[in-house]
C-alpha positions in Angstrom: 28.0 248.9 135.1 29.8 252.1 134.4 32.4 252.6 131.7 35.9 251.5 132.4 38.2 254.5 132.8 41.6 254.5 131.4 44.2 254.8 134.1 47.5 256.5 133.3 50.4 256.0 135.7 53.1 258.6 136.1 56.0 258.7 135.9 56.1 256.6 132.8 58.6 253.8 132.6 61.2 254.6 130.0 62.5 251.9 127.7 65.9 251.9 125.9 67.8 249.3 124.0 71.4 248.5 125.0 73.9 250.6 122.9 76.9 248.3 122.6 80.4 248.9 121.2 80.1 252.7 121.6 82.1 254.9 124.0 80.2 255.0 127.4 79.3 258.7 127.3 77.9 258.4 123.8 76.0 255.2 124.7 74.4 257.1 127.6 73.3 259.9 125.4 71.9 257.4 122.8 70.0 255.6 125.6 68.6 258.9 126.8 67.4 259.6 123.2 65.7 256.2 123.1 64.2 256.6 126.6 62.9 260.1 125.8 61.2 258.7 122.7 59.7 255.8 124.7 57.8 258.2 127.0 56.6 260.5 124.3 59.3 263.2 124.6 59.9 263.5 120.9 61.7 266.8 120.9 64.1 265.7 123.6 64.7 262.5 121.7 65.6 264.4 118.5 67.8 266.8 120.3 69.7 264.0 122.0 70.1 262.2 118.7 71.8 265.4 117.4 74.0 265.4 120.5 75.0 261.8 119.8 76.0 262.6 116.2 78.1 265.6 117.4 79.7 263.6 120.2 80.6 260.8 117.7 82.5 263.3 115.6 84.3 264.7 118.6 85.2 261.2 119.9 86.9 260.5 116.6 88.9 263.7 116.8 86.9 265.6 114.2 86.9 269.4 114.7 84.8 272.1 113.3 82.8 275.1 114.5 79.5 273.6 113.4 78.0 270.2 113.4 77.7 270.4 109.6 81.5 270.8 109.5 82.0 267.9 111.8 79.8 265.6 109.7 81.6 266.7 106.6 84.9 266.1 108.5 83.8 262.5 109.3 83.1 262.0 105.6 86.4 263.4 104.5 88.2 261.2 107.1 86.4 258.2 105.6 84.7 257.5 109.0 81.4 257.5 107.2 80.2 256.9 103.7 78.4 259.6 101.7 75.0 258.1 102.4 75.6 258.0 106.1 76.8 261.6 106.0 73.4 262.4 104.5 71.7 260.6 107.3 73.8 262.5 109.8 72.8 265.8 108.2 69.1 264.9 108.5 69.6 264.3 112.2 71.4 267.6 112.4 68.5 269.4 110.5 65.9 268.0 112.9 68.0 268.6 116.0 68.8 272.1 115.0 65.2 273.0 114.9 64.9 271.9 118.5 68.2 273.4 119.6 67.4 276.8 118.1 63.9 277.1 119.3 62.1 276.4 116.1 59.4 274.3 117.7 56.3 275.5 116.1 55.9 272.3 114.0 55.6 269.4 116.4 57.7 266.3 116.0 55.5 263.3 116.0 56.3 259.7 117.1 57.1 258.6 113.6 59.5 261.5 113.0 61.3 260.8 116.2 61.6 257.1 115.4 63.1 257.9 112.0 65.6 260.3 113.5 66.7 257.7 116.1 67.0 255.1 113.3 69.3 257.6 111.5 71.3 258.1 114.6 71.7 254.4 115.0 73.1 254.1 111.5 75.8 256.7 112.3 76.7 254.7 115.5 76.8 251.5 113.5 79.0 253.0 110.8 81.5 254.7 113.1 81.7 252.3 116.1 79.6 249.2 116.0 80.5 247.9 112.5 84.2 248.2 113.0 83.9 246.6 116.5 81.9 243.7 115.0 84.5 243.1 112.3 87.3 243.2 114.9 85.6 240.5 117.0 85.0 238.2 114.1 88.6 238.7 112.8 90.0 238.1 116.3 88.0 234.9 116.6 89.1 233.7 113.2 92.7 234.4 114.0 92.6 232.6 117.3 91.7 229.3 115.7 
């Protein structure tokens, strides 16, 4: 018998978790980041994570010429805690490399997963946590 050959099917089937309690356009962008990562498109995933952070600031009315200014604006508006601002800046740093053509150092799967986890923390802080509290509070008050 001959060796079994590995078969690779294209296109790959992308996977993405549901992104709940987030404005629809931002949820779509986050899902695209997750989908990109799931099929091995690490740079696209990181770039979309950066997009999600910037769109989050804009959705909350934070203005600024740069993403750094928008992240700092979210912090100053008490939308995010200092540690979450640091996470958001790490997403920005990684995404800026992709956005500005600094692609000599490849992003590996672990790096992309970390950046997506940081993106998720920002979404949780700004949208999902407050929505969760509102649901629990409404349920308690309806008793």
